[in-house]
C-alpha positions as CSV (number, residue, x, y, z in Angstrom):
1,X,3.9,-11.2,-1.6
2,X,3.8,-14.3,-3.8
3,X,6.0,-17.2,-2.6
4,X,6.9,-20.5,-4.4
5,X,8.1,-22.9,-1.7
6,X,8.2,-26.7,-1.6
7,X,6.4,-26.9,-4.9
8,X,3.4,-24.9,-3.5
9,X,2.4,-21.3,-4.0
10,X,1.4,-19.0,-1.2
11,X,0.2,-15.4,-1.4
12,X,-0.5,-12.7,1.2
13,X,-0.9,-9.0,1.4
14,X,1.7,-9.1,4.3
15,X,5.2,-10.4,4.3
16,X,5.5,-14.2,4.9
17,X,8.7,-14.4,6.8
18,X,8.3,-18.0,7.9
19,X,8.5,-19.3,4.3
20,X,11.7,-19.7,2.4
21,X,11.6,-19.9,-1.4
22,X,11.2,-17.7,-4.5
23,X,9.6,-14.6,-3.2
24,X,8.0,-11.9,-5.4
25,X,6.6,-8.7,-4.0
26,X,4.0,-6.6,-5.8
27,X,3.4,-2.9,-5.4
28,X,-0.3,-3.4,-4.5
29,X,-2.8,-6.2,-3.8
30,X,-4.5,-5.8,-7.2
31,X,-1.4,-6.9,-9.0
32,X,-0.8,-9.7,-6.6
33,X,-4.3,-11.1,-7.2
34,X,-4.0,-10.7,-10.9
35,X,-0.8,-12.9,-10.7
36,X,-2.5,-15.5,-8.5
37,X,-5.6,-15.9,-10.6
38,X,-3.7,-15.8,-13.9
39,X,-1.5,-18.6,-12.7
40,X,-4.5,-20.6,-11.5
41,X,-6.3,-20.2,-14.8
42,X,-3.2,-21.2,-16.7
43,X,-2.7,-24.3,-14.6
44,X,-6.4,-25.3,-15.1
45,X,-6.1,-24.8,-18.8
46,X,-3.0,-27.0,-19.1
47,X,-4.7,-29.7,-17.0
48,X,-7.8,-29.6,-19.3
49,X,-5.6,-29.9,-22.4
50,X,-3.7,-32.8,-20.9
51,X,-7.0,-34.6,-20.1
52,X,-8.2,-34.0,-23.7
53,X,-5.0,-35.5,-25.1
54,X,-5.3,-38.5,-22.9
55,X,-8.9,-39.2,-24.1
């Protein structure tokens, strides 16, 4: 499960019933982790480019 709630992302192999937000479920843990690490790499890339533009 991948959850976007309160402008933060959460992920877990079990259901996160205490969080309310945009929830996406994946058929297996491998696809979930691919999503998590792809999103993190994309976010880091955008931060790096923004820093390059500021300089």
